[in-house]
Kinemage of the C-alpha trace (Angstrom):
@kinemage 1
@onewidth
@group {chain A} dominant
@subgroup {mainchain}
@vectorlist {calphas} color= white
{ca met a 1} P 8.921 5.490 -14.877
{ca ala a 2} L 7.087 4.902 -11.641
{ca arg a 3} L 4.347 7.184 -11.001
{ca val a 4} L 4.177 8.909 -7.785
{ca pro a 5} L 0.742 9.261 -6.155
{ca ser a 6} L -0.347 12.971 -5.857
{ca gln a 7} L -1.792 12.256 -2.208
{ca pro a 8} L -0.265 9.958 0.445
{ca glu a 9} L -2.249 7.173 1.203
{ca lys a 10} L -3.601 7.121 4.932
{ca his a 11} L -3.041 4.459 7.241
{ca val a 12} L -4.765 4.056 10.943
{ca val a 13} L -2.001 1.655 12.047
{ca ser a 14} L -0.332 5.016 13.499
{ca arg a 15} L -2.970 5.120 15.866
{ca ile a 16} L -3.155 1.558 17.135
{ca gly a 17} L -0.942 3.016 20.466
{ca trp a 18} L -3.507 5.362 21.366
{ca leu a 19} L -6.520 3.969 19.940
{ca arg a 20} L -5.942 0.994 21.696
{ca ala a 21} L -5.658 2.654 25.548
{ca ala a 22} L -8.157 5.096 24.699
{ca val a 23} L -10.734 2.067 23.678
{ca leu a 24} L -9.673 -0.179 26.525
{ca gly a 25} L -10.020 2.873 29.108
{ca ala a 26} L -13.241 3.711 28.071
{ca asn a 27} L -15.060 0.468 27.312
{ca asp a 28} L -13.443 -0.373 30.975
{ca gly a 29} L -14.471 2.774 32.649
{ca val a 30} L -18.332 1.761 31.491
{ca val a 31} L -18.693 -1.585 31.961
{ca ser a 32} L -17.307 -1.854 35.007
{ca thr a 33} L -18.643 1.362 36.992
{ca ala a 34} L -22.000 0.544 35.586
{ca ser a 35} L -22.056 -3.181 36.665
{ca leu a 36} L -20.988 -1.972 40.093
{ca ile a 37} L -23.625 0.745 39.948
{ca val a 38} L -26.299 -2.089 38.974
{ca gly a 39} L -25.164 -4.172 41.395
{ca val a 40} L -25.183 -2.168 44.336
{ca ala a 41} L -29.041 -1.021 43.088
{ca ala a 42} L -30.239 -4.589 42.919
{ca ala a 43} L -28.896 -5.107 46.679
{ca ala a 44} L -31.227 -2.554 47.745
{ca ala a 45} L -28.948 -0.081 48.571
{ca ser a 46} L -30.005 3.939 49.065
{ca pro a 47} L -28.784 6.402 45.928
{ca lys a 48} L -26.478 7.657 47.986
{ca glu a 49} L -24.894 4.559 48.599
{ca ile a 50} L -25.023 4.355 44.558
{ca leu a 51} L -23.702 7.267 43.788
{ca ile a 52} L -20.796 6.894 46.482
{ca ala a 53} L -20.026 3.765 44.905
{ca gly a 54} L -20.081 5.012 41.474
{ca val a 55} L -17.761 7.939 42.427
{ca ala a 56} L -15.267 5.575 44.048
{ca gly a 57} L -15.122 2.884 41.142
{ca leu a 58} L -14.514 5.849 38.896
{ca val a 59} L -11.418 7.244 40.139
{ca ala a 60} L -9.630 3.614 41.651
{ca gly a 61} L -10.520 2.520 38.217
{ca ala a 62} L -9.048 5.652 36.525
{ca met a 63} L -5.889 5.086 38.805
{ca ser a 64} L -5.949 1.551 38.360
{ca met a 65} L -5.889 1.813 34.481
{ca ala a 66} L -2.923 4.474 34.119
{ca ala a 67} L -0.856 2.549 36.663
{ca gly a 68} L -1.405 -0.742 34.554
{ca glu a 69} L -1.056 0.646 31.205
{ca tyr a 70} L 2.195 2.507 32.610
{ca val a 71} L 3.794 -0.474 33.991
{ca ser a 72} L 2.973 -2.704 31.020
{ca val a 73} L 3.894 -0.669 28.494
{ca ser a 74} L 7.271 0.380 30.362
{ca ser a 75} L 7.879 -3.170 30.206
{ca gln a 76} L 7.723 -3.436 26.496
{ca ser a 77} L 9.660 -0.030 25.676
{ca asp a 78} L 12.216 -1.793 28.029
{ca thr a 79} L 12.495 -4.562 26.053
{ca glu a 80} L 12.948 -2.531 22.481
{ca glu a 81} L 15.337 -0.473 23.920
{ca ala a 82} L 17.722 -3.521 25.346
{ca glu a 83} L 16.888 -5.151 21.674
{ca leu a 84} L 18.245 -1.774 19.642
{ca thr a 85} L 20.958 -1.499 22.093
{ca arg a 86} L 21.882 -4.847 21.381
{ca glu a 87} L 21.810 -4.164 17.439
{ca arg a 88} L 23.730 -1.086 17.596
{ca arg a 89} L 26.282 -3.113 19.022
{ca glu a 90} L 26.284 -5.915 16.862
{ca leu a 91} L 26.356 -3.260 13.747
{ca ser a 92} L 29.126 -1.890 15.471
{ca asp a 93} L 30.872 -5.680 15.965
{ca asn a 94} L 30.134 -6.822 12.375
{ca val a 95} L 28.598 -4.812 9.784
{ca glu a 96} L 29.114 -7.513 7.009
{ca tyr a 97} L 27.164 -9.895 8.713
{ca glu a 98} L 24.308 -7.882 9.925
{ca arg a 99} L 24.089 -6.649 6.284
{ca asp a 100} L 24.153 -10.267 5.212
{ca glu a 101} L 21.194 -10.522 7.751
{ca leu a 102} L 19.186 -8.219 6.468
{ca ala a 103} L 19.545 -8.904 2.751
{ca asn a 104} L 18.589 -12.439 3.635
{ca ile a 105} L 15.640 -11.371 5.232
{ca tyr a 106} L 14.507 -9.556 1.941
{ca met a 107} L 15.205 -12.722 -0.081
{ca gln a 108} L 12.839 -14.814 2.468
{ca arg a 109} L 10.120 -12.100 1.543
{ca gly a 110} L 10.238 -12.405 -1.934
{ca leu a 111} L 13.500 -10.420 -3.544
{ca lys a 112} L 16.248 -11.964 -5.741
{ca pro a 113} L 19.678 -12.452 -4.098
{ca asp a 114} L 21.441 -9.388 -5.674
{ca leu a 115} L 18.760 -7.522 -5.166
{ca ala a 116} L 17.859 -7.753 -1.749
{ca arg a 117} L 21.914 -7.315 -0.897
{ca glu a 118} L 21.734 -4.019 -2.840
{ca val a 119} L 18.387 -2.999 -1.008
{ca ala a 120} L 20.348 -4.037 2.414
{ca leu a 121} L 23.202 -2.123 0.769
{ca gln a 122} L 21.185 0.967 0.545
{ca leu a 123} L 18.705 1.100 3.592
{ca met a 124} L 21.803 0.397 5.986
{ca ser a 125} L 23.955 3.262 4.280
{ca lys a 126} L 20.724 5.735 5.247
{ca asp a 127} L 19.627 4.119 8.518
{ca ala a 128} L 21.443 0.595 9.811
{ca leu a 129} L 19.976 0.594 13.019
{ca gly a 130} L 16.787 1.950 11.658
{ca ala a 131} L 16.506 -0.836 8.862
{ca his a 132} L 17.328 -3.481 11.207
{ca ala a 133} L 14.592 -2.369 13.971
{ca arg a 134} L 12.282 -1.840 11.435
{ca asp a 135} L 12.732 -5.580 9.550
{ca glu a 136} L 14.788 -7.942 11.645
{ca leu a 137} L 13.165 -6.742 15.448
{ca gly a 138} L 9.351 -5.738 14.008
{ca ile a 139} L 9.937 -2.253 15.692
{ca ser a 140} L 8.813 0.895 13.863
{ca glu a 141} L 8.501 4.494 14.892
{ca ala a 142} L 4.156 3.931 14.572
{ca met a 143} L 4.252 0.894 17.168
{ca thr a 144} L 7.171 2.575 19.668
{ca ala a 145} L 5.964 2.060 23.502
{ca arg a 146} L 4.853 5.407 24.765
{ca pro a 147} L 4.537 4.640 28.856
{ca ile a 148} L 3.289 7.944 29.528
{ca gln a 149} L 0.792 8.458 26.197
{ca ala a 150} L -0.836 5.088 27.514
{ca ala a 151} L -0.981 5.611 30.915
{ca leu a 152} L -2.641 9.200 30.472
{ca thr a 153} L -4.941 8.046 27.645
{ca ser a 154} L -6.436 5.060 29.388
{ca ala a 155} L -7.197 7.244 32.519
{ca val a 156} L -8.822 9.952 30.845
{ca ala a 157} L -10.891 7.131 28.825
{ca phe a 158} L -12.139 5.332 32.176
{ca ser a 159} L -12.822 8.799 33.827
{ca val a 160} L -15.315 9.610 30.260
{ca gly a 161} L -16.926 6.115 30.223
{ca ala a 162} L -17.447 5.827 33.863
{ca ala a 163} L -18.930 9.758 34.426
{ca val a 164} L -21.908 8.036 32.239
{ca pro a 165} L -22.927 5.833 34.498
{ca val a 166} L -22.698 8.011 37.193
{ca gly a 167} L -24.407 10.711 35.477
{ca ala a 168} L -27.305 8.650 35.111
{ca val a 169} L -27.514 7.790 38.908
{ca val a 170} L -27.194 11.641 39.422
{ca leu a 171} L -30.198 12.140 36.829
{ca ser a 172} L -32.297 9.245 37.184
{ca pro a 173} L -35.535 8.665 39.654
{ca arg a 174} L -35.164 6.544 41.966
{ca gly a 175} L -37.271 3.747 40.634
{ca ala a 176} L -35.639 3.340 37.356
{ca leu a 177} L -32.070 4.247 38.462
{ca ser a 178} L -30.820 0.682 37.174
{ca leu a 179} L -32.744 0.862 33.826
{ca val a 180} L -31.494 4.263 33.230
{ca val a 181} L -27.956 3.407 33.925
{ca ser a 182} L -28.055 0.104 31.991
{ca leu a 183} L -29.571 1.927 28.851
{ca ala a 184} L -27.309 4.753 29.374
{ca ala a 185} L -24.025 2.458 29.539
{ca leu a 186} L -25.251 0.657 26.485
{ca cys a 187} L -25.811 3.891 24.188
{ca phe a 188} L -22.258 4.714 25.361
{ca leu a 189} L -20.900 1.505 24.473
{ca ala a 190} L -22.523 1.219 21.378
{ca leu a 191} L -20.926 4.405 20.468
{ca leu a 192} L -17.806 3.835 21.694
{ca gly a 193} L -17.586 0.737 19.480
{ca ala a 194} L -19.015 2.411 16.269
{ca val a 195} L -15.987 5.304 16.876
{ca gly a 196} L -13.540 2.554 17.856
{ca ala a 197} L -14.061 0.905 14.358
{ca arg a 198} L -14.656 3.667 12.541
{ca ile a 199} L -10.898 5.184 13.786
{ca gly a 200} L -9.347 1.763 13.351
{ca gly a 201} L -10.835 1.141 9.723
{ca ala a 202} L -12.530 -1.814 10.970
{ca ser a 203} L -16.341 -2.942 10.112
{ca ile a 204} L -18.426 -0.540 12.450
{ca leu a 205} L -21.419 -3.191 13.511
{ca arg a 206} L -19.359 -5.672 14.187
{ca gly a 207} L -17.475 -3.229 16.908
{ca thr a 208} L -20.535 -2.055 17.625
{ca leu a 209} L -22.678 -5.372 18.499
{ca arg a 210} L -19.186 -6.643 20.134
{ca val a 211} L -18.283 -4.060 23.089
{ca thr a 212} L -22.747 -3.754 23.423
{ca phe a 213} L -23.074 -7.363 24.210
{ca trp a 214} L -20.105 -8.141 26.673
{ca gly a 215} L -21.587 -5.066 28.758
{ca ala a 216} L -24.713 -6.227 28.604
{ca leu a 217} L -23.785 -9.660 29.677
{ca ala a 218} L -21.638 -7.915 32.676
{ca met a 219} L -23.750 -5.771 34.037
{ca ala a 220} L -26.992 -8.823 34.116
{ca leu a 221} L -24.334 -10.959 35.866
{ca thr a 222} L -23.244 -7.984 38.520
{ca ala a 223} L -26.847 -7.717 38.930
{ca gly a 224} L -27.828 -10.826 39.479
{ca ile a 225} L -25.075 -11.575 42.142
{ca gly a 226} L -26.294 -8.131 43.842
{ca ala a 227} L -29.749 -9.852 44.066
{ca val a 228} L -29.112 -13.239 45.052
{ca phe a 229} L -25.993 -11.784 47.148
{ca gly a 230} L -27.080 -8.689 48.229
{ca thr a 231} L -23.922 -7.732 48.514
{ca val a 232} L -21.112 -6.065 45.872
{ca val a 233} L -18.847 -8.752 44.599
């Protein structure tokens, strides 16, 4: 008789939806806003102009992230719903064919024919649509698209990330503004990479280096453009 684990295993797959939106939002917030601020500062703008640019970038970016996430995840949700509606109709029209189809999936995964048919029969007797959604269509509860959750998570995360370089503008002396903003942004990116990797169960060092490198590159390029052309691109 198989032993039942005393404690259920903890997996991070259920966090993928909100984690992706949160990490993307915060990373985009700090990188885009810090790059904007550093670029404006390199163009010899006044502290007031730099602060206005940073706040404008925060607001516009948060709204853009929310709208973009909502539209893209809504499209995914619509596709999933359409697939489930079609599968529900197919189950109603020809349940035997659908049972054989599910059994074939299990046989391709290594089960013997008799066992595969028995598994398909038992799973479909409990929740036919759920079994086909999970094993045929690849749609599960943990991976289901949630447009509002993704939009709100992205907007809040972007605002948090963008607030770091904006706050650095307020607190830093004028002569060291670009340096303070860059250091604050890089420190936050390193923290963000480490936290994201930790929550997602990935390598902390790899996650930290990845987001810090690309953030530093973005700020360096924007600063160079601001210095050369004297304008924000």
